Phi, psi and omega in degrees: 000152170271109184243131180256132172252129175270114181104125172249039161281189190296323182295313174299317179302311187294317186301323182297314182304316189283318182300310182296326174299325185278356178104356180288157176259108196250132174238125174258140180241125187216132183294320180282168185287344175205183186273162180072015183269228206010228189285344167289349188291316189216044182289188187286358172071021187243128163262102193238069180296333180284338179276354187296126183204152173291151162288339184277096184228162175306126183087013184306311181303315187293319180300308181298323183293324176289332182284343179300325180272359190281148174295319181232067186300140176283333184242131179226134172262099185269002179208161167304139172299124167265181190301321184289318182291315183303320183291320178296313183295319174301316179290328168310306177300321182292333181265015182267015186279162179301315184290318181293320181299317187290320179291327179280330172300318183297307182308311186301313182298318186293327180283328180281330174289319177299308181307317185291327187289322178298316182290322173305312182294317184294316177297323176289334184286317201235348175067037181287133177256130180209041183046044180273158177219150176232072181233014174088179181219146182242128169268116190258127183260132173243009173212137189296337174289336174300316182298327184276328182288336179268011176295329182297318180292317184293332178288329175286324178288331168301314171311309183269004178077023187270128183289141171201168181212131175288147177238131164279169188306316180293322177299316175301309176295335177294311179286335173239074185304339185268005180280139181290120179298341175276000189284352180090011177296141181243355186148192185177185177233132176266127173262094190307325196250010170285164194217174186222158172166163186276109182301327182285317175297325177294312185294326182288324179293317179291325168307317186295314180298321177305313181303314187290345173260011170107355176293134182262135171245131175246092181274160181071026174238134176264129168291112184272322176192161178269143178266118180241127174224131182050053173063029179215142176280125179253352178172190183230131170274114182218114183071023184091354183248154173258120177257116186286161184197150171267340173201151179229135175249127182264113176225052191265013193050235185285347184267007172293326177301310183289342175284313193273327192289328173304331179276005183082023184249106178293143170228112186286061180231142183225146176276126177239112185286134171238163183229146174219157168241141177242114192248131178283093177196151188276114183292330184295329182287310198235342183241206180289149169288321175233242171238134172251112180262122177277110186293328181287327180259349187055049182238140179248135183240118190233135181274124177230055180055255181286011186228155163230130175263125174239122186222149177172203184065134182238112182241127178261106187221017184071211178264065181248122183258011185293164191230073176291140186291335180298338178296339185274342188311313189292321180303311186292321182296322174295311186295316180296322180290329185273307191232075187287347176288343181299126184293140174298329180294324180288328180288317183298326182268004181302155176280117169276137183213154163217153188213150178268116182275131177273111183244140177263141182301336182251000172113286192300144176297172179247116181226131174133188189283143179223119173066294187274154182292339181239027183236125188233145176248142174215081182205179179087021180292340180065233185270007187251011185296330179288321181296317190255003186302307181300311190293318174304310181300313179290318181298319180286326176297324174292309183307314178296327184275357180087005177268143176291115184297152185282344180239137188295119184267357185305306192294357180241015179304135181295326181283000000 
C-alpha cells in the first residue's frame, strides 16, 4: 500500500520504519526541515518502561493542591482554564480511581516493555547510535513516606515480572557516586531494564535508515487537511499539493487534534509543556551514571556521555512555547542538590528547551483505526513517546498489514 505518515518525530519515524519493513510504500510529511524537531528534540532522554504510569492517579486533587504552595511545583497551571483545559482536567479526575489507574498502568507498562525490546532488536539489526546506555533508572527518594507511597507501582511491576530492586541509601550512593551524600536521599528503587539515550539523535539516524530503504520524506510541508471521498481518505493536502494515499497515519503529537477534529474525529489529547536543560559536562565525572529521577521534584537527570540532560515540569498553558527562566529553577535546584559537582558555568550556558507533550486524560496513547477504514492514529504518548515509540510503530504497522500485533491494541483504540 501507499501509506502517508504525518509527522517525523520519533513516533512518526518509527512507524514509517516498520511500515517500510512490512513492504509498504511510505511517504512522511513533516513541517520542519528534518526529523526529530518538536517534542522529540530534547526530552528527558529516558526509555523507561517500568516508570510508565498515567498522570491520573488516586489522590490527584489533593496532591495537586499541595503543589500550589510548593517552591518548585512539578505541576503548574499558568493560565486560567478555558473550556479545553477544563474538559481535560475533568476527564483526568474521572480517570483517577485506583482501579482505572492500575488497569492503565498495566497496559502502558506492557506496551513500553515490548517497545524497549523492539528498540533493542533494532539497535542490534542496524547498529544505530544515539548516546544510549542500558544501565537502568534509579528513582531517588528524599523522604521516607515516598518509599511507602511507591509500593503500589512496585506491586504492578511484580505482577508483570518487571525486574526492579529496592535500594538503601548506601546502595544508591554506590551506584551513583556523584550524588551528594548530604542531599538527603534515603534510598530508592533501581528499575533494572530501563535505558537512556538521545531521542533526537535516534530519530535523525533512523530517518536516514528509512530513506536508505526507500521511504520518501517531504520536509518543510504542513499537513493542511485530509482529502476524503466516499467515506475514505484518498490523500493529504500539504503545501499546496495533494499527496495520494491508500492509508494515512496521523502521528502529529499535540497537532493531531487540530487536523482530525474538523473531520468529526474527537482526539482526547491536551498539550502539557515540559522543560529541559542540556548541559555540556562529562556526566561520568560530575553527574549521573545513568538516570536518576528525583521523586521529590519529579525531575530526571540523565547521562548523555559528554552531556547531562535535566528534564521535568508539567505546565498547563495551552499551545504556548515560551520559556520563562523561572520554569528552569526547579530543574536547576534538583541538579544542584543531587549533583553539586556540575560546574555553575556549564549550568548557566546550558541549552534551554521546552516542548508540548501530547497527554491523554487517562494515560494510554491512542493507536489504531479511527472513523475511516484507512485512517490511523498514533499519538497521545505524553512523556513516554521515546519510551513507547518502537513498540507503538511496530504494533500499528502489524495492525495495518493484517498481522496480529504482539501487544493487544484494544486498550489503545482511538475510539
